[in-house]
C-alpha positions in Angstrom: -25.5 31.0 20.0 -26.7 27.7 18.7 -28.5 29.3 15.9 -25.3 31.2 15.0 -23.1 28.1 15.5 -25.1 25.9 13.0 -24.8 28.0 9.8 -21.3 28.3 10.7 -20.8 24.5 11.1 -22.9 24.1 7.9 -20.4 26.4 6.0 -17.6 24.3 6.9 -18.7 21.3 4.6 -19.0 23.2 1.5 -15.7 25.1 2.0 -14.0 21.7 2.6 -15.8 20.0 -0.1 -14.8 22.8 -2.7 -11.2 22.5 -1.6 -11.3 18.8 -2.1 -13.0 19.1 -5.7 -10.5 21.7 -6.5 -7.6 19.4 -5.3 -9.2 16.2 -7.0 -9.6 18.1 -10.3 -6.0 19.4 -10.1 -5.0 15.7 -9.6 -7.1 14.6 -12.7 -5.6 16.9 -14.9 -2.1 16.2 -13.6 -2.7 12.5 -14.2 -4.1 12.9 -17.8 -1.2 15.3 -18.4 1.3 12.5 -17.4 -0.7 10.1 -19.9 -1.1 7.5 -17.1 -2.0 4.1 -18.5 -3.9 2.6 -15.4 -2.3 -0.7 -16.6 -3.2 -2.4 -13.7 -6.9 -1.9 -14.4 -6.5 -3.2 -17.9 -5.0 -6.5 -16.3 -8.2 -6.7 -14.1 -10.5 -6.1 -17.1 -8.5 -8.8 -19.1 -8.9 -11.2 -16.1 -12.7 -10.4 -16.1 -12.7 -11.4 -19.8 -10.8 -14.4 -19.4 -13.3 -15.7 -16.8 -16.4 -14.8 -19.1 -14.6 -16.5 -22.0 -13.7 -19.7 -19.9 -10.1 -19.2 -20.5 -7.0 -20.2 -18.4 -6.7 -17.3 -16.0 -3.1 -18.0 -14.8 -1.8 -18.4 -18.5 -3.0 -14.9 -19.1 -0.5 -12.2 -20.2 -2.2 -8.8 -20.4 -1.3 -5.4 -22.0 2.0 -4.8 -23.9 4.0 -5.4 -20.8 2.5 -9.1 -20.7 1.7 -8.8 -17.2 0.4 -12.0 -15.4 -2.6 -12.8 -13.1 -1.6 -12.8 -9.5 -4.6 -12.4 -7.3 -6.8 -15.4 -6.1 -9.5 -16.6 -8.4 -12.2 -14.7 -6.5 -10.8 -11.3 -7.5 -11.1 -12.2 -11.0 -14.8 -13.1 -10.5 -15.3 -9.5 -9.3 -13.5 -8.1 -12.2 -16.0 -9.5 -14.8 -18.4 -6.3 -14.7 -15.1 -4.3 -15.9 -15.5 -5.9 -19.4 -18.9 -4.1 -19.7 -17.1 -0.7 -20.2 -14.8 0.7 -22.9 -11.4 1.5 -21.9 -11.8 5.2 -21.7 -15.0 4.9 -19.7 -13.6 2.4 -17.5 -10.7 4.7 -16.7 -12.9 7.7 -15.7 -15.1 5.4 -13.7 -12.4 3.8 -11.8 -10.7 7.1 -11.0 -13.9 8.6 -9.6 -14.4 5.2 -7.5 -11.0 5.5 -6.1 -11.3 9.1 -5.2 -14.7 8.3 -3.4 -12.9 5.5 -1.7 -10.1 7.9 -0.5 -12.6 10.1 1.3 -14.1 7.1 2.7 -10.5 5.9 3.8 -9.9 9.4 5.3 -13.2 9.1 7.4 -12.6 5.6 8.6 -9.0 6.7 9.6 -10.4 9.6 11.6 -12.7 7.3 13.1 -10.1 4.7 14.1 -7.7 7.3 15.8 -10.6 8.4 18.0 -11.3 11.9 16.5 -14.7 13.0 15.7 -15.1 11.7 12.1 -16.8 14.7 10.5 -17.2 14.9 6.7 -15.4 18.1 6.5 -12.4 16.8 8.3 -12.3 13.8 6.0 -12.6 16.0 2.9 -9.5 18.1 4.1 -7.6 15.1 4.6 -8.4 13.4 1.4 -7.6 16.8 -0.3 -3.9 16.5 0.8 -3.7 12.7 0.8 -4.5 12.3 -3.0 -1.1 13.9 -3.8 0.9 11.4 -1.6 2.9 8.8 -3.6 1.2 5.5 -2.5 -2.4 7.2 -3.2 -1.1 8.7 -6.6 0.4 5.4 -7.7 -2.7 3.6 -6.7 -4.7 5.8 -8.9 -2.3 6.0 -11.6 -2.2 2.1 -12.0 -6.0 1.7 -11.3 -5.2 -0.4 -8.3 -7.5 -2.0 -5.6 -5.5 -0.8 -2.5 -8.0 1.7 -1.4 -10.8 -0.7 -1.6 -8.9 -3.2 0.6 -8.0 -0.8 3.2 -11.5 0.6 3.4 -12.9 -2.9 3.7 -10.4 -3.7 6.7 -11.0 -0.4 8.3 -14.8 -0.6 7.9 -14.6 -3.8 10.1 -12.1 -2.6 12.7 -14.1 0.6 13.5 -17.2 -1.1 14.2 -18.4 -1.7 17.7 -17.0 -4.9 19.3 -19.3 -7.8 18.6 -21.1 -6.4 15.6 -22.7 -9.1 13.9 -21.1 -8.0 10.4 -17.6 -7.3 11.9 -15.2 -9.7 9.8 -17.0 -9.8 6.5 -14.8 -6.9 5.3 -11.4 -8.6 6.4 -12.6 -12.0 4.9 -13.6 -10.5 1.4 -10.3 -8.3 1.4 -8.3 -11.5 2.0 -10.2 -13.3 -0.6 -9.2 -10.4 -3.1 -5.6 -10.1 -2.2 -4.0 -12.3 0.7 -2.1 -9.8 2.8 -5.3 -8.6 4.8 -5.6 -12.1 5.9 -2.9 -11.1 8.9 -5.8 -9.0 10.5 -7.8 -12.3 11.1 -4.7 -13.7 12.6 -4.4 -10.6 14.9 -7.9 -10.9 16.0 -7.5 -14.4 17.0 -4.2 -14.0 18.9 -5.9 -11.0 20.6 -8.8 -13.1 21.6 -6.9 -15.8 22.7 -4.6 -13.5 24.9 -7.7 -11.9 26.4 -8.9 -15.5 27.4 -5.6 -16.3 29.0 -6.0 -13.0 31.2 -9.6 -13.5 31.9 -10.6 -10.5 29.6 -13.5 -10.0 27.3 -12.3 -12.5 24.5 -15.6 -13.5 22.8 -16.0 -10.3 20.4 -12.3 -10.7 19.4 -12.8 -14.3 18.6 -16.2 -14.0 17.1 -14.6 -11.1 14.8 -11.9 -13.6 13.7 -14.3 -16.4 13.0 -16.5 -14.2 10.9 -13.5 -13.2 9.0 -12.3 -16.6 8.2 -16.0 -17.9 7.3 -16.0 -14.8 4.9 -13.0 -15.8 3.4 -13.8 -19.4 3.1 -17.0 -18.7 1.6 -15.9 -16.3 -1.0 -13.0 -18.6 -2.0 -15.2 -21.4 -2.2 -17.5 -19.7 -4.5 -14.7 -19.0 -6.6 -13.6 -22.6 -6.6 -17.1 -23.6 -7.7 -17.2 -21.2 -10.5 -13.6 -21.6 -11.5 -12.5 -24.9 -10.2 -9.3 -25.5 -12.5 -8.0 -22.0 -11.8 -8.6 -22.3 -8.1 -6.6 -25.6 -8.1 -3.7 -23.9 -9.7 -3.7 -20.9 -7.7 -3.7 -22.7 -4.4 -1.5 -25.5 -5.2 1.1 -23.4 -7.2 0.7 -19.8 -8.0 0.5 -18.7 -4.3 3.9 -20.0 -3.8 5.5 -18.1 -6.9 6.3 -14.5 -5.7 8.6 -14.0 -8.5 5.5 -13.9 -10.9 4.8 -10.3 -9.8 8.4 -9.0 -10.6 11.9 -8.7 -9.3 12.3 -8.7 -5.6 14.7 -5.8 -5.6 12.7 -3.4 -7.5 12.7 0.0 -5.8 8.9 0.0 -5.7 8.9 -3.2 -3.5 8.9 -1.7 0.0 8.6 -5.1 1.9 11.7 -6.6 3.8 12.3 -8.9 1.0 12.8 -5.8 -1.3 15.2 -4.0 1.1 17.4 -7.3 1.8 17.5 -7.9 -2.0 18.8 -4.5 -2.5 21.1 -4.5 0.5 22.6 -7.9 -0.4 22.6 -7.1 -4.2 20.7 -10.3 -5.2 17.4 -10.9 -6.5 16.9 -13.9 -4.2 17.6 -13.1 -0.6 16.3 -16.5 0.3 16.8 -17.6 3.8 17.9 -14.3 5.0 14.3 -13.0 4.0 12.6 -16.0 5.6 14.3 -15.5 8.9 13.9 -11.8 8.9 10.2 -11.7 7.9 9.4 -14.6 10.5 11.1 -12.4 13.2 9.3 -9.2 12.2 6.1 -10.9 11.8 6.1 -12.5 15.5 7.4 -9.2 16.9 5.0 -7.1 14.8 2.0 -9.3 15.8 3.0 -9.2 19.5 3.2 -5.3 19.4 -0.4 -5.3 17.9 -1.8 -7.8 20.4 -0.3 -5.8 23.4 -1.3 -2.6 22.1 -5.0 -4.2 21.8 -4.7 -5.4 25.3 -3.9 -2.0 26.6 -6.8 -0.5 24.9 -4.9 1.2 22.2 -6.9 0.1 19.3 -5.6 2.4 16.5 -2.1 1.6 17.4 -3.0 -2.1 17.3 -4.6 -2.1 13.9 -1.7 0.1 12.3 1.0 -2.2 13.9 -0.9 -4.9 12.1 -1.0 -3.3 8.9 2.7 -2.3 9.1 3.7 -5.9 9.9 1.8 -7.2 7.0 3.4 -4.9 4.8 6.8 -5.7 5.9 6.6 -9.4 5.9 4.6 -9.8 2.5 7.0 -11.0 -0.3 6.0 -8.1 -2.3 4.6 -4.6 -1.0 4.7 -2.1 -3.8 4.8 1.6 -2.9 1.0 1.9 -3.9 0.1 -0.8 -1.3 1.2 1.7 1.4 -2.0 3.8 1.5 -2.1 2.9 5.0 0.2 5.9 5.5 -2.9 8.0 5.7 -4.2 6.6 9.0 -0.8 6.3 10.2 0.1 9.8 9.8 -3.3 10.8 11.5 -2.5 8.6 14.5 1.1 10.1 14.9 -0.5 13.5 14.4 -3.3 12.8 17.1 -0.7 11.5 19.6 0.7 15.1 19.9 4.0 14.4 17.7 2.9 17.0 15.1 6.4 17.5 13.8 7.2 13.8 13.4 3.6 13.4 11.6 4.6 16.3 9.3 7.9 14.7 8.5 6.2 11.4 7.7 3.6 13.1 5.4 6.4 14.9 3.5 8.2 11.7 3.2 5.2 10.0 1.6 4.7 12.9 -0.8 8.4 13.4 -1.7 8.3 10.5 -4.1 12.1 9.8 -2.8 11.8 6.1 -3.8 12.0 7.2 -7.7 15.1 9.4 -7.1 17.2 6.3 -7.2 18.2 4.4 -10.5 15.4 1.9 -11.5 13.9 0.7 -14.6 15.6 -1.9 -17.1 18.8 -3.6 -16.4 18.0 -4.1 -12.9 20.0 -1.2 -11.6 18.6 -1.6 -8.0 21.0 -4.5 -7.5 23.9 -1.9 -7.5 22.7 0.8 -5.2 25.0 2.6 -2.9 24.5 3.3 0.7 22.4 6.6 0.1 20.4 5.2 -2.5 19.6 2.1 -0.2 18.3 4.5 2.5 16.1 6.3 0.0 14.8 2.9 -1.5 13.8 1.7 2.1 12.0 4.8 3.5 8.6 3.2 3.8 9.8 -0.1 5.4 12.1 2.1 7.5 9.2 4.2 8.7 7.2 1.0 9.6 10.0 -0.6 11.5 10.5 2.6 13.4 6.7 2.9 14.2 6.6 -0.9 15.4 9.8 -0.2 17.6 8.4 3.0 19.1 5.2 1.1 20.0 7.1 -1.6 21.4 9.1 0.7 23.6 6.1 2.5 24.9 4.3 -0.7 25.6 7.5 -2.0 27.7 7.6 1.2 29.7 3.9 1.1 30.4 4.3 -2.6 31.6 7.4 -1.6 33.8 5.3 1.3 35.6 2.1 -0.7 36.0 
């Protein structure tokens, strides 16, 4: 029986690999047919060139769209090798790298939700996930979202107390600030464990390594780029409007939803109050989930909270939909998971008026619903997790 089972098991990987490569090839040709510009990748390349030339990083306006630099200086240091490639080669290399990262994300997501993280399963997941809107748009723009998610999940799927656990979160936060909330989650969970007499040391050590990694990479950037670092941490970090209008349909954070709902590009105190409440409640759900041993739920509650409270969470930032759908599927709610997957693959955000003239400020009720789908699902997920935890505590 074993001799017969092994060949059958070995045949599963080539079959999954073939389907995955076929799906990726179809994706590659579809993106080329759509003449994608990979505009964000070109901005990254321009940032790297500015660093090499000793220019003013935050005065940069790159590409025909005159896009500014919005990431911390450490990210620009990482982008300097991009200048060694011509644009055509860079686009191809970035697409291949992102497709490999998608397979890694699928593998780590399966590991997170507790399933056997087999290569063939990851290949099947990646073959379908490449067509969902957040992943498609990430590759369309040449974005770093898959890299950030992989760094965070690489940390959070390691055994507690691992010596390198925390490095991924620290580096991800140094590239883009939003993943820093995972370090806050680890710290709060460790403190909560200490208060109830639980095993708190691995959590606090994990948080400490994340903070040290972030501080070290940020200090490195400050040593190499002192002027740019000073400008970013004293000014640019507070200018959320640099990245675009709050009400843009692609902005799936609470700030974007409120801007569209209130028909204003500056939701102001409404957003501050809502984001503060959502951040506190979301972190509470994440910490409580961790305390109850629901690690996958805790990690994804933290991810959902980070995306909701960030001033801008473009639709391509929501590559966390991959582990989220897998978690819901693994919990036995197959119909809900299928509906979520369909929503992320429907591109419904783009069914509403968008583009020049800021039409998002004049959406009707139906359009408001369509342009809040991702944030709405995140809120529903957090609410469901909170209710389950409350019921569990009542019956305990």
